[in-house]
C-alpha positions in Angstrom: 11.3 21.0 -15.7 9.8 19.8 -12.3 11.7 18.8 -9.6 10.0 15.5 -9.2 8.1 13.8 -11.9 5.7 10.4 -11.5 4.5 9.2 -14.4 1.6 6.8 -15.2 2.6 5.0 -12.5 1.5 0.8 -11.5 2.5 -0.6 -8.4 1.7 -4.3 -8.1 3.2 -6.8 -5.7 2.4 -10.8 -5.9 0.9 -11.7 -2.3 0.1 -15.3 -2.0 -0.1 -16.2 -5.2 -2.7 -12.8 -6.1 -2.1 -9.6 -7.3 -2.1 -6.7 -5.1 -2.4 -3.3 -6.9 -0.7 -0.3 -4.6 -1.0 2.3 -7.2 -2.7 2.4 -10.1 -2.5 4.9 -13.6 -0.9 7.7 -11.0 0.8 11.1 -12.4 2.0 13.9 -10.3 4.3 16.6 -10.7 6.3 18.4 -7.9 8.5 21.8 -8.0 11.3 22.5 -5.1 10.0 24.9 -2.8 6.6 23.0 -2.3 5.2 21.3 0.5 2.9 18.6 -0.6 0.4 17.1 1.9 -0.5 12.9 0.5 -3.6 12.6 2.3 -5.5 9.5 2.2 -6.8 6.4 4.6 -4.0 3.7 5.9 -3.7 1.4 3.1 -4.2 3.8 0.4 -0.9 3.9 -1.2 0.5 6.9 0.5 4.0 5.2 1.4 4.6 3.4 -1.4 4.3 6.5 -3.6 6.9 8.0 -1.0 9.3 5.0 -1.6 8.9 5.2 -5.2 9.8 9.1 -5.2 12.9 8.1 -2.5 14.0 5.2 -5.0 13.7 3.0 -2.1 11.4 1.0 -5.0 10.6 1.3 -8.4 7.0 0.9 -10.3 5.6 -1.8 -12.5 4.5 0.0 -15.2 5.6 4.1 -15.5 8.5 6.3 -14.6 10.0 8.2 -11.3 12.3 11.0 -12.5 14.2 13.2 -10.1 16.0 15.8 -11.3 15.0 14.8 -14.8 16.7 11.4 -14.1 14.4 7.9 -14.3 14.9 5.8 -11.1 14.2 2.8 -12.9 17.6 0.5 -14.5 20.1 2.6 -12.6 23.2 0.7 -11.0 23.0 0.4 -7.8 26.1 3.1 -7.3 23.8 5.6 -9.1 20.9 4.9 -6.6 22.7 5.0 -3.8 24.0 8.0 -4.9 20.7 10.1 -5.4 19.5 8.8 -1.8 22.4 10.1 -0.4 22.6 13.6 -2.3 19.7 14.4 -3.5 16.6 12.7 -1.1 16.1 13.3 2.6 13.8 11.0 4.9 12.0 11.8 8.1 10.2 8.7 9.6 7.4 8.9 12.0 9.4 6.8 15.2 12.1 9.6 14.7 14.5 6.2 13.9 17.3 8.2 16.0 20.3 5.8 17.5 20.1 5.5 21.6 23.6 5.3 22.1 24.8 8.8 20.0 23.7 12.3 21.0 21.7 14.6 19.1 25.0 16.3 17.1 26.4 13.1 16.9 22.9 11.0 15.3 22.7 14.2 13.0 26.8 14.0 11.3 26.4 10.2 11.0 25.4 10.7 7.5 28.1 12.8 6.7 30.4 10.8 8.6 29.5 7.5 6.5 29.8 9.7 2.8 33.2 10.5 3.9 32.5 14.5 3.5 34.7 16.9 5.5 34.0 19.2 8.5 30.6 16.8 10.0 30.5 18.5 13.1 30.4 22.1 12.0 27.6 21.1 9.4 25.7 19.0 11.5 25.7 22.0 14.0 24.4 23.9 11.5 21.3 22.0 11.1 20.8 21.7 14.8 20.7 25.4 14.7 18.1 25.7 11.7 15.7 23.1 13.7 16.3 25.7 16.9 18.2 22.6 19.3 22.0 23.9 18.9 21.3 24.3 22.5 20.9 20.5 23.2 23.2 19.1 20.7 25.0 16.6 22.9 21.2 15.8 24.8 20.9 11.8 24.3 17.5 10.9 22.7 16.0 9.9 26.4 16.9 13.2 27.0 14.5 14.9 24.8 10.7 15.5 24.3 9.4 13.7 21.1 9.2 17.1 19.3 12.7 17.5 19.7 13.6 14.2 18.7 11.6 14.8 15.4 13.4 17.9 14.9 17.2 16.4 15.3 15.4 14.0 12.9 14.8 16.8 10.4 18.2 18.0 11.0 19.5 14.7 9.9 17.4 14.4 6.9 18.4 17.8 5.9 22.6 17.7 6.6 23.4 16.1 3.1 21.8 19.1 1.3 18.8 16.9 -0.4 16.3 18.4 -2.7 13.5 15.9 -2.0 12.7 15.4 1.7 9.7 12.9 2.3 7.9 12.6 5.1 6.1 9.2 6.5 3.2 10.7 8.6 5.7 12.7 10.9 3.5 14.0 13.2 1.8 10.2 13.9 3.6 10.2 17.8 2.9 13.9 18.6 0.5 15.8 20.2 -1.3 18.3 18.3 0.6 21.6 19.6 4.3 19.7 19.3 3.1 18.6 15.6 2.3 22.0 14.6 5.4 23.0 15.3 6.8 20.2 13.1 4.6 21.3 10.1 5.7 24.6 10.8 9.4 23.7 10.7 8.4 21.3 7.5 6.9 24.8 5.7 10.2 27.0 6.7 12.2 24.4 5.1 10.4 24.4 1.9 9.6 28.2 1.4 13.8 29.0 3.1 15.4 26.3 1.6 14.2 25.7 -2.1 13.2 22.1 -0.6 10.4 19.9 -2.0 8.8 18.2 1.0 6.2 15.5 0.5 4.7 14.4 3.7 2.5 11.4 4.0 -0.8 11.8 6.3 -3.8 10.2 7.2 -5.0 13.2 8.7 -6.6 16.3 6.7 -6.3 18.1 9.8 -2.1 18.4 9.4 -2.9 19.7 5.8 -2.8 23.5 7.1 0.6 24.4 6.2 1.0 22.6 2.8 0.9 24.3 -0.8 -0.5 22.2 -1.8 -2.9 18.8 -0.9 -3.6 15.6 -2.9 -5.5 12.8 -2.0 -5.1 9.0 -2.4 -7.7 6.3 -2.6 -7.2 2.9 -3.4 -4.0 3.3 -5.5 -5.1 6.1 -7.3 -4.5 10.3 -7.3 -8.5 11.2 -6.6 -8.6 14.8 -5.9 -5.8 17.7 -5.2 -6.6 20.5 -3.6 -3.6 24.1 -3.8 -3.1 26.2 -0.9 -3.6 25.5 2.7 -7.2 24.2 3.7 -9.9 25.9 5.7 -9.7 24.5 9.3 -13.3 24.6 8.9 -13.2 21.7 5.6 -11.1 19.3 8.0 -13.8 17.5 9.2 -12.8 13.5 8.8 -10.9 11.2 6.6 -13.8 9.9 4.6 -14.9 13.9 3.9 -14.1 14.8 0.1 -11.4 17.4 0.1 -13.2 20.9 -1.0 -11.5 24.0 -3.2 -11.2 27.0 -2.2 -12.3 29.8 -3.4 
C-alpha cells in the first residue's frame, strides 16, 4: 500500500459567489523514501495539494489517504493525531519563534505532545541537520540556511512518515538552497520519509527522485529520476523525459 494516495481529487472554493476550482481530477501515489518535487507556476494548485496531503484541508470530491486512512470525515481528535504523528511541515519563511533557541524551537512539538525526553530527541534531530553545535543560538543569530535546517529538524522531531515542504528554499541563495535540498534528499533516502516539495522553479528538482507538474490544477506531466540540468530552462518549458 502506498504511503500517500490522492485519488481523483477535486478542490473547489466559493469566492464572491463564484466557484473557483483549485484542483481538477488529480490522482497521485507516493511511497516512503521518495522525494517528490511538485512544480508549476504560482496559482497552479501546489500549496492546495500539500494542504490536502497534510490533512489541513479536505477535497471537495475524491479521496486522500495517508497510510491507508482517508482524511475525509475523521473526527478532530484523529485528524490532530495524524498531523502530529505522521506529518511534518517545512515553511518557506522558517516560522521559528524568535524568543526560543534552536533546540527549544525543535523540542516544542514534543513538549506540547508531552513526549518523554524532549531535549535529547531535539538535540539528536539538530545533529541530523548538522546544527548540534548551534543548539543554543536564537534565530537572529543564525543564517537563513541554518534557520531552515532548524525548521527541518523541528519537522522531523516527532518521527513523521510524510514531510511537506512548501517552497523550502524560496528565501535562500542558490548555494544554500543546494545544501537544504541535499539534506531533504538524504532525509528521504536514509530515514525512509516521503518528502513532498512544492516549488515554482524547475532548477530545484535535481535532488528529486520523481517530478510531477501541475498546470491549472491538473497533473500534466511527470518525470522519474533527477532531471538533467541543461533541461531546466524556465517555468514554462515542458519537462523532458530522461532516456
